[in-house]
C-alpha positions in Angstrom: -12.1 15.5 8.0 -9.4 14.3 5.6 -9.8 10.6 4.6 -8.2 8.2 2.2 -10.5 7.0 -0.5 -10.7 3.6 1.3 -11.6 5.3 4.6 -14.3 7.4 2.8 -15.8 4.3 1.3 -16.8 3.3 4.9 -18.8 6.5 5.3 -22.5 7.2 4.5 -23.3 9.6 1.6 -26.5 11.6 2.1 -26.8 12.5 -1.6 -26.4 9.1 -3.0 -29.0 7.8 -0.6 -26.7 4.8 0.0 -24.7 3.6 2.9 -21.3 4.3 1.4 -19.2 7.2 0.1 -18.0 6.8 -3.5 -14.9 8.9 -2.5 -13.0 9.8 -5.7 -15.8 8.3 -7.8 -18.0 11.3 -6.8 -18.1 14.7 -8.4 -18.1 16.3 -5.0 -14.9 14.6 -3.9 -11.9 16.9 -3.5 -8.3 15.9 -3.0 -6.3 17.7 -0.4 -3.0 19.2 -1.6 0.0 16.8 -1.6 2.3 18.4 1.0 3.9 15.6 3.0 4.1 11.8 3.1 1.0 11.5 5.2 -1.0 13.0 2.4 0.5 11.2 -0.6 3.9 12.8 -1.2 6.4 10.2 -2.4 8.9 9.2 0.3 12.7 9.3 -0.6 15.6 7.6 1.1 19.1 9.0 0.5 21.7 6.5 -0.5 24.8 5.8 1.6 26.7 7.3 -1.2 24.7 10.4 -2.3 26.9 11.0 -5.3 26.2 7.5 -6.8 25.5 7.2 -10.5 24.4 3.6 -10.3 22.5 1.5 -7.8 25.6 -0.6 -7.2 27.6 2.5 -6.2 24.7 3.7 -3.9 25.3 1.1 -1.1 22.9 -1.2 0.6 19.2 -0.6 -0.2 17.2 -0.3 3.0 14.9 -3.1 3.7 11.8 -0.9 3.9 12.5 0.4 0.4 11.7 -3.0 -1.3 10.1 -2.1 -4.6 11.2 1.5 -4.6 13.0 2.9 -7.7 16.6 4.0 -7.7 17.4 7.6 -8.8 21.0 8.4 -9.5 22.7 11.6 -8.4 21.9 14.5 -10.6 21.0 17.8 -9.0 19.7 15.9 -6.0 21.4 13.2 -4.0 21.1 9.6 -5.2 18.6 7.4 -3.5 15.4 5.4 -3.7 11.9 6.8 -4.3 8.6 5.2 -3.3 6.4 4.1 -6.2 3.6 6.6 -7.1 0.9 4.0 -6.6 2.0 3.4 -2.9 2.0 7.1 -2.2 -1.5 7.5 -3.8 -2.9 4.9 -1.4 -2.0 7.4 1.5 -3.5 10.4 -0.3 -6.3 12.1 1.5 -9.3 14.0 0.4 -12.7 15.2 1.6 -16.4 15.6 0.6 -16.7 19.0 -1.1 -20.3 19.4 0.2 -19.0 20.3 3.7 -16.5 22.8 2.5 -12.7 22.7 2.9 -11.6 21.2 6.3 -8.9 22.8 8.4 -5.7 21.5 6.9 
């Protein structure tokens, strides 16, 4: 079962003999690979003008991208990328004692 560290903190840990899981604070915790936004990949929103070199040239910043960083056109189109801290809050992992879950 893949869980965020906040979800895991609601689970019981049989080794710690306590009522909560320490999640990423435990040596047994394993992070699942970052493969999509539901597991911690940073989300990206392409700008109205994908060739923009400045945020002013990019067009209107989408409302749901408040706090996201602007990245100008280089090899990829211009747009806004979600902060790493926000993506990390969605990242999922699992207790290594039970083996790797079906991903």
